[in-house]
C-alpha positions as CSV (number, residue, x, y, z in Angstrom):
1,M,-79.7,11.9,-10.6
2,K,-78.9,15.4,-11.9
3,F,-81.0,17.5,-14.3
4,C,-80.9,21.0,-15.8
5,V,-83.4,22.9,-18.0
6,L,-81.2,24.2,-20.8
7,A,-84.0,26.3,-22.4
8,S,-87.8,26.6,-22.0
9,G,-90.3,28.6,-24.0
10,S,-91.9,29.0,-27.4
11,K,-88.5,29.7,-29.0
12,G,-86.9,26.4,-27.9
13,N,-87.0,23.7,-25.2
14,S,-84.4,21.2,-24.0
15,T,-83.7,19.5,-20.6
16,Y,-80.6,17.6,-19.6
17,L,-80.6,14.6,-17.3
18,D,-77.7,12.6,-15.9
19,S,-78.2,9.3,-14.1
20,G,-74.5,8.7,-13.5
21,E,-74.6,5.9,-16.2
22,V,-76.5,7.6,-19.0
23,R,-76.9,11.2,-20.1
24,I,-79.9,12.3,-22.1
25,L,-81.8,15.3,-23.5
26,I,-85.5,15.6,-23.3
27,D,-86.2,17.5,-26.6
28,A,-83.7,19.5,-28.6
29,G,-85.6,22.6,-29.7
30,L,-82.6,25.0,-30.2
31,S,-79.9,25.0,-32.9
32,G,-77.1,22.4,-32.6
33,I,-74.6,25.1,-31.9
34,E,-76.7,26.8,-29.2
35,L,-77.4,23.5,-27.5
36,Q,-73.7,22.6,-27.5
37,R,-73.0,26.0,-25.9
38,R,-75.6,25.6,-23.2
39,L,-74.4,22.1,-22.4
40,S,-70.8,23.4,-22.1
41,T,-71.9,25.9,-19.4
42,I,-72.6,22.9,-17.1
43,G,-69.5,21.0,-18.1
44,V,-71.1,18.6,-20.6
45,Q,-69.9,17.9,-24.2
46,L,-72.2,16.8,-27.0
47,A,-70.3,13.6,-27.2
48,D,-71.4,12.8,-23.7
49,I,-75.1,12.6,-24.7
50,D,-76.4,9.0,-25.0
51,A,-80.0,9.7,-26.2
52,I,-82.5,12.3,-27.1
53,L,-86.2,11.8,-26.0
54,V,-88.8,13.7,-28.0
55,T,-92.1,14.7,-26.5
56,H,-93.8,15.9,-29.7
57,E,-93.1,17.3,-33.2
58,H,-93.5,21.0,-32.7
59,N,-90.5,22.9,-33.9
60,D,-89.6,24.4,-30.6
61,H,-89.0,20.9,-29.4
62,I,-87.2,19.3,-32.4
63,S,-85.3,21.9,-34.3
64,G,-82.0,20.6,-33.2
65,V,-82.8,16.9,-33.0
66,G,-81.6,16.0,-36.5
67,V,-78.3,17.8,-36.5
68,L,-77.3,16.6,-33.0
69,S,-78.2,13.0,-33.9
70,R,-76.2,13.1,-37.1
71,R,-73.2,15.1,-35.7
72,A,-72.7,13.0,-32.6
73,K,-74.4,9.8,-33.6
74,I,-77.0,10.1,-30.8
75,P,-80.0,7.7,-30.8
76,V,-83.4,9.4,-30.9
77,Y,-86.4,8.0,-29.0
78,A,-90.0,8.9,-29.9
79,N,-93.3,7.3,-30.6
80,P,-94.2,6.3,-34.2
81,E,-96.6,9.2,-34.7
82,T,-94.0,11.8,-33.6
83,F,-91.4,10.3,-35.8
84,S,-93.8,10.4,-38.8
85,A,-94.9,14.0,-38.1
86,S,-91.4,15.2,-37.6
87,S,-89.6,13.4,-40.4
88,G,-89.6,16.3,-42.8
89,K,-88.1,18.6,-40.2
90,V,-85.4,16.5,-38.6
91,G,-84.3,14.6,-41.7
92,K,-82.1,11.5,-41.3
93,L,-81.2,10.4,-37.8
94,S,-78.3,8.3,-36.6
95,S,-80.7,5.9,-34.9
96,Y,-84.5,5.7,-34.7
97,N,-85.9,4.1,-31.6
98,E,-89.7,3.8,-31.2
99,F,-91.5,3.6,-27.9
100,E,-95.1,3.0,-27.2
101,T,-97.0,5.7,-25.3
102,G,-98.0,4.2,-22.0
103,G,-95.3,1.5,-22.1
104,T,-92.0,1.6,-20.2
105,F,-88.6,1.2,-21.9
106,E,-85.1,1.3,-20.6
107,I,-81.8,3.0,-21.5
108,R,-79.2,1.4,-19.3
109,N,-80.2,2.2,-15.7
110,L,-83.0,4.5,-16.7
111,Q,-86.6,3.3,-16.7
112,I,-88.6,5.7,-18.8
113,H,-92.4,5.8,-19.0
114,P,-93.9,8.1,-21.6
115,F,-97.5,9.1,-20.8
116,A,-100.2,10.8,-22.9
117,I,-100.8,14.5,-22.5
118,S,-103.3,16.9,-24.2
119,H,-101.8,19.1,-26.9
120,D,-102.4,19.9,-30.6
121,A,-99.8,17.4,-31.8
122,Q,-100.0,13.8,-33.2
123,N,-99.3,11.9,-30.0
124,P,-97.6,14.2,-27.4
125,V,-96.1,12.7,-24.2
126,G,-94.7,13.6,-20.9
127,F,-92.1,11.4,-19.2
128,R,-91.6,9.8,-15.8
129,I,-87.9,8.8,-15.5
130,F,-86.5,6.6,-12.7
131,D,-82.8,5.8,-12.2
132,G,-83.2,3.3,-9.4
133,R,-83.2,5.9,-6.7
134,A,-84.9,9.1,-7.8
135,T,-87.7,9.9,-10.2
136,L,-88.1,13.0,-12.4
137,G,-91.6,13.9,-13.8
138,Y,-91.6,16.0,-17.0
139,C,-94.8,17.5,-18.3
140,T,-95.1,20.6,-20.5
141,D,-97.3,21.5,-23.5
142,T,-100.6,20.2,-22.2
143,G,-103.9,22.0,-22.2
144,K,-105.6,20.0,-19.4
145,I,-104.6,17.9,-16.5
146,S,-105.9,14.3,-16.6
147,R,-106.1,11.7,-13.9
148,L,-103.3,9.9,-15.8
149,I,-101.0,12.9,-15.7
150,R,-101.6,13.3,-11.9
151,H,-100.9,9.6,-11.4
152,R,-97.7,9.5,-13.5
153,L,-96.3,12.7,-11.8
154,G,-97.1,11.6,-8.3
155,S,-94.3,10.7,-5.8
156,C,-91.5,12.2,-8.0
157,Q,-88.5,13.8,-6.3
158,A,-88.3,16.5,-9.1
159,L,-90.9,18.0,-11.5
160,V,-90.7,20.1,-14.6
161,L,-94.2,21.5,-15.0
162,E,-95.7,23.8,-17.5
163,S,-96.9,27.2,-16.3
164,N,-97.4,28.9,-19.6
165,H,-99.5,32.0,-19.2
166,D,-101.4,34.4,-17.0
167,V,-105.0,34.4,-18.0
168,E,-105.5,38.2,-17.7
169,M,-102.3,38.9,-19.6
170,L,-103.3,36.6,-22.4
171,Q,-106.8,38.1,-22.6
172,N,-105.5,41.7,-22.7
173,G,-102.5,40.9,-24.9
174,S,-101.9,41.4,-28.6
175,Y,-102.3,37.8,-29.7
176,P,-105.1,37.4,-32.3
177,P,-108.3,35.7,-31.1
178,Y,-107.6,32.4,-32.8
179,L,-104.3,32.1,-31.1
180,K,-105.7,33.0,-27.7
181,Q,-108.3,30.4,-28.2
182,R,-105.7,27.8,-29.1
183,I,-103.6,28.5,-26.0
184,R,-106.6,28.4,-23.7
185,S,-108.1,25.2,-25.2
186,S,-107.8,21.7,-23.8
187,Q,-105.1,21.1,-26.4
188,G,-103.1,24.2,-25.7
189,H,-101.2,25.2,-22.6
190,L,-101.7,25.4,-18.8
191,D,-102.1,28.8,-17.2
192,N,-100.4,29.7,-13.9
193,H,-103.5,28.9,-11.7
194,E,-104.0,25.5,-13.3
195,A,-100.3,24.7,-12.9
196,S,-100.4,25.7,-9.2
197,L,-103.4,23.5,-8.6
198,L,-101.6,20.6,-10.2
199,L,-98.6,21.3,-8.0
200,Q,-100.8,21.3,-4.9
201,D,-102.0,17.8,-5.8
202,L,-98.4,16.6,-6.3
203,L,-96.9,17.8,-3.1
204,H,-95.3,15.2,-0.8
205,E,-92.5,15.3,1.8
206,K,-89.8,13.9,-0.6
207,L,-90.4,16.4,-3.4
208,E,-87.1,18.3,-3.7
209,H,-87.3,20.5,-6.8
210,V,-90.0,22.0,-9.0
211,V,-89.1,23.9,-12.2
212,L,-91.9,26.0,-13.8
213,A,-91.4,25.7,-17.5
214,H,-92.6,26.9,-21.0
215,L,-93.5,30.4,-19.8
216,S,-94.9,32.7,-22.5
217,E,-92.7,35.8,-23.0
218,E,-95.7,38.0,-23.9
219,N,-98.4,36.5,-21.7
220,N,-96.6,35.7,-18.5
221,D,-94.0,36.9,-16.1
222,P,-91.6,34.8,-14.1
223,E,-92.5,36.5,-10.8
224,I,-96.3,36.0,-11.4
225,A,-95.8,32.3,-12.2
226,Y,-93.6,31.9,-9.1
227,R,-96.0,33.7,-6.8
228,A,-98.9,31.5,-8.1
229,A,-97.0,28.3,-7.3
230,M,-95.8,29.6,-3.9
231,A,-99.3,30.6,-2.9
232,V,-100.3,26.9,-2.8
233,V,-97.2,25.6,-1.0
234,N,-96.5,28.3,1.6
235,G,-98.6,26.6,4.2
236,Y,-96.6,23.4,3.8
237,F,-93.3,25.3,4.0
238,H,-94.4,27.0,7.2
239,S,-95.6,23.8,8.8
240,G,-92.3,22.1,8.0
241,E,-94.1,19.3,6.0
242,I,-92.0,19.9,2.9
243,D,-88.5,21.2,2.1
244,M,-88.2,21.9,-1.6
245,R,-87.2,24.6,-4.1
246,I,-89.3,26.2,-6.8
247,S,-87.5,27.8,-9.7
248,V,-88.5,29.3,-13.1
249,A,-86.9,28.1,-16.3
250,N,-85.5,30.6,-18.7
251,Q,-85.7,30.8,-22.5
252,Y,-82.3,32.6,-23.0
253,C,-79.9,31.0,-20.5
254,T,-79.1,27.6,-19.0
255,G,-80.8,26.9,-15.7
256,E,-79.3,25.5,-12.5
257,L,-77.9,21.9,-12.5
258,F,-79.9,20.2,-9.7
259,S,-78.8,17.1,-7.9
260,L,-81.4,14.8,-6.3
261,K,-80.6,13.1,-3.0
């Protein structure tokens, strides 16, 4: 399995995954032209994409879904509530494919399990994706961590986890009070400390890569988020119990293409 975070943040989100038999996008929250450009930087053409999975209907996750689906005849997968909430934004699609949150479905050799998260959307999901050898856990845009989320993200070889904001930067920043409250709520976004505690719970010896995602430009800093994550794993590194990489996704440029063993 290979994966790459093409973009992550409030201005657009998309992640590429390649199982060897199937190539998919998780969300498509940039323009069609920009997503094509970012795919090309890792040697992938739009015509190579077999499916788009949608986590929820917010514009930074779906703005490119419609045009990509129509342009390259790409099937789109989402739950009924997300399709309903996003229909006016994405328009006509090449193919609608509904999944049930909590149920597993397959795209060729991929087993995909969408699980419920906590966000101010109709029925937002994260994904656990297994290709027969390795598993990727994907969870952004959640305001709290449930037992279910911990369960679904457990034992993955790779994780894409939200680390949205630094609490102090958010409190002292320029956002209006209602927006600060929304971000900090149980249906908002995880702060760096919450993300690091989740990561600590998910550590195991076969975890290879962790990508911190959906960082706020105004209320976070990549170095702060990275240090918070490293603070909970340094002891494991020093003891030799784990051997993994932590990286921070970027809003404006394509991330590294990771290959899982």
